[in-house]
C-alpha positions as a LaTeX table, in Angstrom:
\begin{tabular}{lrrr}
\hline
Residue & $x$ (\AA) & $y$ (\AA) & $z$ (\AA) \\
\hline
Unk1 & 0.00 & 0.00 & 0.00 \\
Unk2 & 2.95 & 2.32 & 0.56 \\
Unk3 & 3.64 & 2.15 & $-3.18$ \\
Unk4 & 0.15 & 3.58 & $-3.74$ \\
Unk5 & 0.43 & 6.40 & $-1.19$ \\
Unk6 & 0.75 & 9.06 & $-3.90$ \\
Unk7 & $-2.89$ & 8.30 & $-4.91$ \\
Unk8 & $-1.93$ & 7.84 & $-8.58$ \\
Unk9 & $-3.02$ & 4.92 & $-10.74$ \\
Unk10 & $-0.44$ & 2.11 & $-10.87$ \\
Unk11 & $-0.41$ & $-0.93$ & $-13.14$ \\
Unk12 & $-0.50$ & $-4.19$ & $-11.25$ \\
Unk13 & 2.28 & $-5.56$ & $-13.49$ \\
Unk14 & 4.57 & $-2.70$ & $-12.47$ \\
Unk15 & 3.69 & $-3.18$ & $-8.80$ \\
Unk16 & 4.36 & $-6.91$ & $-9.13$ \\
Unk17 & 7.74 & $-6.22$ & $-10.71$ \\
Unk18 & 8.65 & $-3.71$ & $-8.00$ \\
Unk19 & 7.62 & $-6.14$ & $-5.25$ \\
Unk20 & 9.17 & $-9.10$ & $-7.09$ \\
Unk21 & 6.00 & $-11.15$ & $-6.93$ \\
Unk22 & 3.66 & $-12.55$ & $-9.57$ \\
Unk23 & 1.03 & $-10.22$ & $-11.02$ \\
Unk24 & $-1.63$ & $-12.75$ & $-10.01$ \\
Unk25 & $-0.62$ & $-12.28$ & $-6.35$ \\
Unk26 & $-0.96$ & $-8.50$ & $-6.68$ \\
Unk27 & $-4.40$ & $-8.97$ & $-8.25$ \\
Unk28 & $-5.55$ & $-11.22$ & $-5.41$ \\
Unk29 & $-4.42$ & $-8.72$ & $-2.79$ \\
Unk30 & $-5.93$ & $-5.86$ & $-4.78$ \\
Unk31 & $-9.32$ & $-7.59$ & $-4.78$ \\
Unk32 & $-9.22$ & $-7.95$ & $-0.99$ \\
Unk33 & $-8.14$ & $-4.34$ & $-0.55$ \\
Unk34 & $-10.88$ & $-3.18$ & $-2.94$ \\
Unk35 & $-13.49$ & $-5.18$ & $-1.02$ \\
Unk36 & $-12.39$ & $-3.33$ & 2.13 \\
Unk37 & $-12.62$ & 0.01 & 0.30 \\
Unk38 & $-8.87$ & 0.66 & 0.48 \\
Unk39 & $-8.11$ & 0.66 & $-3.25$ \\
Unk40 & $-9.94$ & 1.37 & $-6.49$ \\
Unk41 & $-9.35$ & $-0.93$ & $-9.45$ \\
Unk42 & $-9.85$ & $-0.15$ & $-13.11$ \\
Unk43 & $-9.38$ & $-2.49$ & $-16.05$ \\
Unk44 & $-8.56$ & $-1.26$ & $-19.55$ \\
Unk45 & $-8.10$ & $-4.12$ & $-21.98$ \\
Unk46 & $-5.42$ & $-6.40$ & $-20.57$ \\
Unk47 & $-4.09$ & $-3.79$ & $-18.15$ \\
Unk48 & $-5.30$ & $-3.51$ & $-14.61$ \\
Unk49 & $-4.54$ & $-0.42$ & $-12.59$ \\
Unk50 & $-5.20$ & 0.43 & $-8.99$ \\
Unk51 & $-4.88$ & 3.34 & $-6.64$ \\
Unk52 & $-5.34$ & 3.99 & $-2.96$ \\
Unk53 & $-8.65$ & 5.50 & $-1.89$ \\
Unk54 & $-8.88$ & 8.24 & 0.74 \\
Unk55 & $-10.01$ & 5.55 & 3.20 \\
Unk56 & $-7.00$ & 3.42 & 2.23 \\
Unk57 & $-4.66$ & 6.37 & 2.78 \\
Unk58 & $-6.26$ & 7.01 & 6.16 \\
Unk59 & $-5.80$ & 3.36 & 7.20 \\
Unk60 & $-2.22$ & 3.30 & 5.87 \\
Unk61 & $-1.39$ & 6.47 & 7.79 \\
Unk62 & $-2.82$ & 4.97 & 10.97 \\
Unk63 & $-0.84$ & 1.77 & 10.47 \\
Unk64 & 2.43 & 3.63 & 9.86 \\
Unk65 & 1.80 & 5.81 & 12.92 \\
Unk66 & 1.23 & 2.70 & 15.05 \\
Unk67 & 4.44 & 1.14 & 13.72 \\
Unk68 & 6.35 & 4.31 & 14.59 \\
Unk69 & 4.99 & 4.15 & 18.14 \\
Unk70 & 6.02 & 0.50 & 18.47 \\
Unk71 & 9.51 & 1.30 & 17.15 \\
Unk72 & 9.79 & 4.24 & 19.56 \\
Unk73 & 8.79 & 2.09 & 22.52 \\
Unk74 & 11.25 & $-0.61$ & 21.45 \\
Unk75 & 14.04 & 1.98 & 21.22 \\
Unk76 & 13.24 & 3.22 & 24.73 \\
Unk77 & 13.28 & $-0.32$ & 26.11 \\
Unk78 & 16.60 & $-1.14$ & 24.45 \\
Unk79 & 18.13 & 2.13 & 25.63 \\
Unk80 & 16.89 & 1.60 & 29.19 \\
Unk81 & 18.38 & $-1.89$ & 29.27 \\
Unk82 & 21.63 & $-1.29$ & 27.43 \\
Unk83 & 22.26 & 2.42 & 27.75 \\
Unk84 & 22.54 & 4.97 & 25.01 \\
Unk85 & 23.83 & 3.45 & 21.78 \\
Unk86 & 27.41 & 4.36 & 20.94 \\
Unk87 & 28.35 & 5.58 & 17.51 \\
Unk88 & 30.56 & 3.22 & 15.51 \\
Unk89 & 34.26 & 4.00 & 15.65 \\
\hline
\end{tabular}
């Protein structure tokens, strides 16, 4: 979904190539995301394109924010246990 964050239309074949997975896998995920209202899909001939919806962007933003909080908490726990990280020499 991060690849779709710019809200532009992206071809599933290009996304598959970028992610190094089969286009069929991208299509399957896209269908699930579309059913949840997170992406829009449009088919033109043999090309399928998708883009993030405003709802999808909202959910992605919330997910990334939660991951940042988890990473921040983990950093605090590691620092508390092992002290402040030293820079490499």
